[in-house]
N, C-alpha and C positions, 0 to 999 in steps of 0.2 A: 499524501502518502507517496504516490507513485512518482511525483516530480523528482523526489530525491533518488529514486532508483534509476529512472531513465538516464539521468546524468551518469550514474554507475555503468549502465549498459553501454553508453556511448564511449565511456572512458576505456572499457575493455574490448571494444570491437576489434581492434587490431589483434589482440591476443586470441579472441574467440575465433577470428577468421583463420588464424594459424592452427588453432586446435582442430578446427573442422577439417583442414587440409591434411594434418599430419597425425591426428590422434584418434579419430572416430568417424564412423559413418552416420549420416544423419538418420533419425529415426523418430517415431512418436512414442516409442516404448523401449527403453534401454534394459539391457541385462542387469539384473540386481534390483529392479523395481518391482519387488515381489508383492507389494501391497496394491499395486495397480492392475486392473484388468479391464478389457474393453475400452482402452484409451481412445479418445476421439478428439481431433482438432476441430475447433469451432470457428476460428477466424483465420484468415489468409491475407496477410500483408499489412505493413504499417506496424505501429507500436500499440498493442492491446494489453491492458494490465488492470489489476485490481478488479477482477471479476468476483462478485459476491452474490451468494444465493438470496432469494427472497425466503421468508421464514417457512413457507410451504415447499421450497425446493423447486418450484416450477419455473422460475425466471432467474436470469442473471443480469446485473447491472454492472457496467464497466466503463473504462475510459479509453479513448482511442485517438491517436495522432497518425495521420497518413497524408503528407504534403502532396503526394502523387494523386490523391483523391480529393484534393482541396481542403483537407483538414490539417491546418498548419500548426495548431496546438491542441491540447486535450479537449475533447468534447464527451459528453456522457451518453451512452447508448444502453438499451435494454433489449433482451430477447428471450424467447421462450426456450427452455432447455428441451432439446429433442427427446422424444419418447422412444424412438426407434431408429434404425440405421438409415431408413429412407427419408425421415423428416429432416429438413434443412434448418440450420440455425440462421434466422433472418432477423438481426437486430435493427432497431429504429432509433433515431436521434431523439433524446428526450431532454437535452439542455438547450440553451438559446442558439447555439451555433455561432456565437460571438464571444470575444474575450477568451480567456482560458479557464478551464473547469478542472476539478480534481476531486477524488475521494467520495464517490457516490455510495449510498447505503440506503437499503430499503427501510421504511417504517414497518413495525411488526404487522400491521394489518395489510400490507402489501399493496396499498392503494396510492402510495406516494413515496418519493425518494427525497434524500437530501444530498446536496453536494456544495463544494466550494466553487466560487466563480468570480471572475473579474469584470463581468460583462457590463456592469454599471459604470465602470470607469472608461469604457470604450469598446468598440467592436474589434480592434485589432488585438493580436496576441501581444502580451507584455514583452518588452525587449529582453533578450538573453544577455547575461553577463559575459564580458570579454575575458575568458579564461587565461589568455596570454598575459593579462595584466597581473595574474596571480600564479605565473609559472606553470600554466596548464594544470593547476591543482583541480581535483574534484570539488567543485563548489556547486551549491544549489541556491537559487534565488528565492528570497522570502517576498512573495508578491504582496505588497502592503495595501493593494486595492481588493484583495481577496476577502469575500464574505461568504456566509453559509446560507443557502436558500433551500426551501422546500418546494418540490414541483410535483404535479401529478404525472401519471404515466403517459400522458400525451404531450409533455413538455411545457405545460402552462405553469408559470411561477405562482405558487399559492401564497408564499410568505418568505420575507427576508428575516432570517433568524438572528443574524448578528449585524450590528451597525456601528461597532466601535472602530475607531481609526486603527489601521494596521492589519496585520494578517490574521485571519480566522479561517481555519480549514481543518482537514483531517478528522472529520466528525464521524462518530458511530452512535447508534441508539440502544438504550437499554432494552433488554427482553420485554419489560413491561411497557415500554413506550412512554415512560414518565420523564425521561431525561436523555440528554446527549452528553458525550465527552468530546472535547475537541482541543486543538492546539491554538494558542493565541499569543500575540506579542503585546497585548494591551497593558501589561505592567512592566515592559521593558526587557523581557527575555522570552524565550520560546518554551512556555509552560502549558500544562494541561489544566483545563477548567471543565466543570459540569454546569449544566443549565437546563431548566425545564424547556419544553417544546413550545412555550409561549414567549421565549426569549427572556424569562425572569429567573430569579433564584441563582444567579451566577456564583460559583464557588471555585476559587483557585485551589487546586489539589496538589500541585508540585511547586517547589520553591528553591530547588538547587540550580546552580549556574549550569547551563548547557541546554542542548535541544531535547525536549520531551515531545514525542509525537506518535502517531499511529496507534492510538489507544483503542481497546476493545473491552466491553463488559464480559463478565463470566456469565454462564447460562442462567445463573440464579440472580444475577444483578448486583451481587454484594462485593465483587472485586473488580479490578481493572488490570489489564496487562498492556504494556506498551514498550517502545524502544527509546533509549536514551543515550546521549553522549554526555560525558562528564569530564570536561577539561580540568586537570588537576595541577600540572606543573605550571610554572610561571610563564614559560614559552607557550604552552597550550592555551592558557587563560587570556594572554595577550593577543594571540591569533584569533581566538573565538570572539573576543570583544571588538577587534578591529573589523572582522568580517561582518559582525552583527551590525555595526554602525553604518555599513554599506548595504544593509539588507541582504546579507549573504550568510550562508553557513556551510561548513565543510565537515559533515559528520562521518568521517571514515572509520571512526571507532565507535560503535554502538553496542550496547548490551540490552538484554531484556530485563524488565523490572515488573514487579507485581505489587499491588497495594490493595487495601480496602477502598471501597468506592468513594469515601471521604478523604482519601489521601493518607490515612494513617497506616502504619506498619509497611511503609514503602521499603522494598528490599530488592537488591539485584539477584537474579536467578541464573544468569549465564555469566561465565568468566572466561570467555573463549578468545578474547581479543578480536581485532579486525571488526567486520561489519556483521552484526547479528540483529535481525530486524523482521518486520512484517509478522509479529507474533499474534496469535489468537487462540482462544480456549477450544478444546474439543467439546462436543455437544454434551458429554457427561461431566464437564468441568474438572476432570481429574488429570489432564494433561494439557500441553500446548504445542501448537505447530509454530515453526519459525523458519527463516531463511538465513543462510550464513555462507561466508567464504573462509571460515576459520581454519579449514584443513589445508589451505593453499596459501603459502607465503606470498606468491606473486599477485594475489588478490582475485583470482578466479579459478575455477568455476564458483558460481553461487548454486547451492543445493538446498533442499528442504529437509527439515528434520522434525522429529516428534520427541518430546521430553515430558517427564514428570514435573509437577509444579515446583519442585525444589531445583529443577534444572539438571537432574540426574537421569540416568538410563536413557541417554540420547540415541535415537535410531535415525539413521540416514534413510530417507524414503525416496529420494530421487537421485539420478545418476547422469544427467546431461552434462556434457563437458564445457557448457557455456553458462546459461542463466536459467534457473528455476526459481520462481518466487511467488508470493502472494497466495499461499494455499489456503483453502477454506473447505470445511466439511459442510455437507448438507445437514440439516437439523437432525436427520435420522442416521447419519453417518454412513449411509450407503454409497454416497458419491463424494468425490473431491475434485475441486476446480482449482486450476493454477495457471500462471503465465510462464512462457518458456521461449528460449531461442531455438528449440529443437525443430527439425524438419523445416528450416527456413531456407534451405538450398544455398547456404553460404552468404545470405544477405544479412541485413541488420534487423530484420523483422523480429518482433516479439508477438506471440500469438496465445490464444486462450485454449486450454485443453481440459478435457473432463474425463474422469475415469470412475469405474466402480471401485470401491475400497474393499480390500481383502484383509481381514484381521490376521 
């Protein structure tokens, strides 16, 4: 999930730096963010993103890149949510420390996590695409050596959940812990699949041309929500297929979709153009959170929004002039966690923030 967004972040760094110098003062809590109180910054330095709560809300798992600290591509970290202002957030590494990892998520019992990783293919980070070759276009590599693994909270790999050739990643787990949903290229496109946690009963649940990813289950496990790009014109389809043939994707136009868990009744719920992504359901299952740059023709800022399940009654809940994304509520909806460029001192850092939620 995050791979796609960090490219976006880097694409807009020059714009963000300009905005920081000309348009606003750095802060951890901006005017207009009326749903947030007691905002706290948990990480400092590097790119920290996709922080997700354990079911009991006591822990966060996230991914981090920080070359200055020797973390040259994403690795998975876990930390206890501070209970008071004096308690520090002290995360520990729980992936292998080799290869590239992405998209961690807690099992419902809180005793293990899953994440995508390339570590079996080698210790080094996969090569990055040369964007100059594509006119400096926003492109994201599809790491074909990425598979999904289960690890305990000390970083020991328990099980390799996918072994099919090609990209398998972006997995989340159903509330009942009986299956996961993930993105795979196993049938020649970037589609969504469900599978039980023994690696069996694999079912493809999307079949339209384009990128389908970042899927989440509803709280009752009956629906899924995800982001999708849908090339429709002859030019768009040609570009998509040419990039896909080189294990690349350029999803600059994404919209939010919802379907039944078996893939039936799939329907688009945002029609905002540009990039609308990182959706997940609210704990009551009646709304969804997402991130978008739809208000800004120049492609930034990215802010976070709350909407009804039909995509209506959209509320803007964040106001950073750079990048706010990956929002998730704790299961009791008392807290929200997200990633942001705020308070980075004009650097390129993306950090994790947590706040109490005010209805």
